[in-house]
N, C-alpha and C positions, 0 to 999 in steps of 0.2 A: 306083919304090919299092912296097912291096906295101901294098894298102891293106886293111886285116883289123880291122873290129871285134870280130871274135872274138878276134884278139890284140890283149889290152889295152894297146897300144902307142898312146896318146893324140894323139902326134905324128904317127904316120900315120893315124890316125882323124879327127880334123879338122884338121889344119895343110896337107893337100895342098891345092893349088890347086882342084882339081876338087871337092873336097868340100866346099871352103869356100864356092864358089860355089852349092852346092845345098843350106847349110844354112838354116834357120831353118823355123818354123810348127811343126804336131803339137802332140802331149802335151795339157795341159788336164785338164779333169775331176775330179770328185770322188773321195774318196779315203777310205781309212779307215787306221787308225793301222798302221804297218808293223812293231810289236813281233813280231809271228810270226815273219817272217825276221828270225831272231836267233840267234847261236850261229856255231859253225865247222862251215864245209860243203868237201864235196868238190866241184870244179867241170870239169867235161868237155865239151869243145868237139868239134866236128867241122865243119869249112868244107871246101868246094870252089867250085871255079871253073871254067868250060868256057875260061877264054883268049881266045885264046892268050896264054902256052901252059897246058894244064890244070894243076891243081893242086891237091893235098888236102893237107888241115892237120890233125892232131888236135893238142890241147891238153888238159892233167892239172895238178890243184895243189888248193892249199886258199885258202879266206878266212875270214876272221873279220867277223863282221856284229855293229855294236856295237847294235842294237835302235831306231835310229833308220832303217834301212834304206841302210846306205852301206858297203859290202864292201869291202874293203881284204886284199890277199893278194898270193901269186906263182903264173905259172903257170911249165909249160914243155912244149915241144911238139914234134911229129916231122913235119916239112914232106918229103913224099915221101922218105923215110928219113933226112933229115938232121936230127939233131937241133938244138933251139934253145936258148937261153938262156934265164936266168929272164927274165920279161915280169910287170912289177908290173900287179896290178890297183887303180887308185887312181882318185879323181875322180867318182864312181858315185853316182849317188842312187836311190832306187825307192821305189817306192810300189804299193799292194795296192788293186783296186777291192773293193768289197761281194760281187762275182759269184766274187771268186779271181783276175780279170786281173792282170797281174804285169808293170809297166813300168819300163824303163830309162832313166835319162837321166845325160848328162855335163854337169858343171859348166861347161865351155866351149859346151856346144850347151843354154842355160837352155829348157825348154818344148817340149823336142822329142822324141819318145820313138823312142828308138833299138834298143832290143831290148824285144820284148813278149811275153807268153804267159800261165802261169798258175802257181801255187802251191798248195797243197793248203791244208786248214783250218790245218792243226797247224803248218805252214810248215817240215815236212819234205822237200818234194821241190819242186823248181820247174823247170820248164820254157819255156824263151823262145828267140826267133830276130831276125832284123834284122830290122824293120821300117822302117827310113828307107831312103829310096831312093839306090841307090848302093853299097850293100853287100853284100860276097857271099854267097849262100847258107850257111846255118851254123845248127846245133840245140845248144843247150847244155842239160845236164842237171847239177842239182845237189841234192845230198844231203848232209843236214846229218847230222854227225859225231857218235856217241855214245862214251862211255867205258862199257863195260861191265866188270862186276865180273869176267867170264873173257874170254875169245875167245868171241864169238857162235856159236851152235852154226849150221854153215852142211854139216852133213852131211845130203846129199840131192843128188838128182838135178835141177839148174834147168833151167828154159826159159829159153834164152838167143836173144836177138837183137842184129844189130848190122851195121855198115858198113865199109868199109875200101877202099884203094885197093890191088890186088896189082902191084908194083914189077914182077915178074916177066914180068906179061903186060899191062900196061898197061890195068888192067881197071877200074873200081868195080864193087865185090861187096857185095850185100848176103848176110847171114847168119843162119840159124835153124837152131836144134837143141839139143843138152842138153850141159849141163856138169857131170859128177858130181865129188862132194866126199867124200872118202871117211872125213875127219874125224882123218887122219894126215899131211897133206900131200900126198897123192897122188889119183890120180883118172884120168879119160878126158873125152875130148869126141868129140862125132856131131854134124855140123853137116852141111846142106845149103847150096849157095850158087847165087845168080845174078850170073853175070861177062857182065854187059852181054848179058843174056839169054841165055846158054848155061850148062846147069843142071851142076850136078858137086856132089861129094861131099867132105867135109873131106879134108885130107891125111893122110898117115899119119906117124908110128904116133900113134895117138890117145890115147896117154898124157899127163897134164899132172902137175907139180907145183906145190905152193902152198904160202905162207906166210901165216899170220893174227896179227895184234896183239888183245890187248886193246880196243884203242881202234876196234877194228872196220877197219883198213887190210890190205888184201889185194893180196898180188902173186902174179900166177899164171905160171907158164912153159909156155907150149902153142905144142909146134914146129908149124910153118906157120901161126901167129898173133902169135908173136914174145912178148916178155916184156911183162905189162901191169900197172897198178896203179891201185886202187881202192879202194871205201868198201862197207862193208856196213851196211845199216840197219834198222832194226827188229827186230832180232836175228834177222837171216838172210832176212827177206821179200823184199828189194830189192837188188841189188848193181850197181853202175855199175862200167865199169873202163874206162881207156884208155890209148893206147900207140902204136904199141911203143917201148918205154923204150932201145930196142939201135938203133945206128946202122943203117941199112941193112936195117932191117927196116920193114914197111907200116903206114902211119898207121890205126889203127883205134879203133872206138869199140863198145863192147858193154853191155848192160842185161841183165839176166837176174831172173827172180822163183822165190820158192821155191813147190814142185810141193806142190799139195793132195790130199786122201784123199776128200773129198767136194763135189768143186765141180759145179756146174750151170750153166744159161744165167743162173739167177738171181745166181749169185755176181758175173759183169760186170752190173752194173745202177748206173744213176745220170748225173749230170754228171760227165764228165771233160776236163780239160784236154788239149792232144795237142801235141806237136811230132814232127816228119820232115823225112827229107831222102831225095830222088829222083832219079836221073839218068836225061835224058830221052834216049835213045839217038838220037833223030829230029832232036834239035836241032843238033850236040849241047850240053845245057845241064842244069845243075844247078837245084834248086828244092827250098829249105826251106819247111816250113810249121808254122803254129802256128793253135789253133782251139778247137774246142769237139765235143764227141761225147758223145751223150745215147743210152742205151743203154736200154732197155726191159724187160730182164730177161729176155725171152721169145723172144730171138734177133735181134731187129731192131734198128738203131743207124742215127742221121741223123748229120749232120757238116757244120758250116760252117768253113771253112780260109779264111786269110789266108795267100797265098803270095809266095814272093820266089823271083822269075825271073831268076837273074844281074844281082839288082839292082833288078829291075823288081817294083814289090809291088801286089799286086790281090786283093781280096777276091772269092771263087766264088760259085756259088749253091748254097744247099742238095742235099746228095746222101744215100742212102742205102743200105745194104749189110744183109748177114744174117751170122749168125755161131753157132757151135756151139761149146759147151765140155764137154771130155769131164772124168771125175771126178777124173781126174791134174790138171786145170788147164790142159790142152791147149787152144788155141783156133785155129778155123779163119775167116777171115772173106772171105765172096764179096761183090764188090762188083757192081751193076748191068752194068757191061762186062763181066763174065766173069773178073775177075782174082782169084784168093785168096791170100790172106796168111795164116802161120800162125807162132804164137808162143804165150803162154801169160800167164794171170791169177794172182795171186798169192791164196793164201788167204782175205785177209779182202776181194778185190775191188778193194782200192785201186789197186794198178800191173798194167799190162798193157805187154806188150812182142809187137810184130808186125812181121814182115820178109816178102818176098818180091820181087815176084809170083812165082809156082811153077811157071808155065808158061813152056817156051823161047820168046824173042823178045818176053820182056817187060824192063819196065826193075827194075833193083834197086831196093830201097827201104828207109827203116827208120823205125818208129814206137814211141814211149813216151807212154802215157797215165799220167794221175793224175787220181784221182776227187778233185774238190773239195770 
């Protein structure tokens, strides 16, 4: 039986004998009203486990949140190229702490935080991962849906990053590059990839097609990446898509930020919540992470991360990195260990996407940050 807290199949989540033996504890703490987490949201998840057998799973769909912090809805998924049916999201309660930390509990496991992460002050974007021991590494991105007067303007070349499992080569793959929308349903994409330490550029042809509704629902057909479905937020500043929605295609999750015209290191400043996913080739093992990143606006960033490494959850020591921001919003981040990640920051500085690492022999990784 597949145990997947990201697949909101509650019977699998809490009724398996191993999980029942591990339930209990956790949770607690004061909270602030959850009214910021309210409305209709797109929900996008990527889950991975080294097994055996190794498996990667993307999910996408929508949920309604009633203002008391209880989301309900339906997700669909792609598990190693096999499409799954409707999966209910039900029985969940959430709370938001005063610092923006965001916690999910299930009615069958009261007092236990199963997912944790962050949500920004307006409740527009939430980022969480499983923090309950024994759950597979996963990352979730939630983006509040909006009803625009007309289809939002996404005519631009977006900075995009993501993660997929390449079924053809059986390699975990991180993506970074650009996706251009021409305003007329066409465009192109240009990506580099880290395929378990092997570097490559995107597949040909580069052309894409897309449809966009006044509600901000976006569908992209990108050869080599599949058919993707997702949402546009903040009238085009932040986009998240998942898929592929076509049987036999790779499971994938992508996030994008609108380009800037006057960005600098000061654009990327403040306290950010984050979520990410990494494949450790040496394990082999998957790890998802959540935490906080403090950027000083002068090119220095400090990070504290809690990591789920194949079901074992630990909080690591503080770490530091340096970063640069180009005028168009392109970001380069260099760690103390010599790894480089690239991506982008949105014009407001609220949203950041990063992927890499960009050198041969490094592990594929994908991160999304939102300013608290």
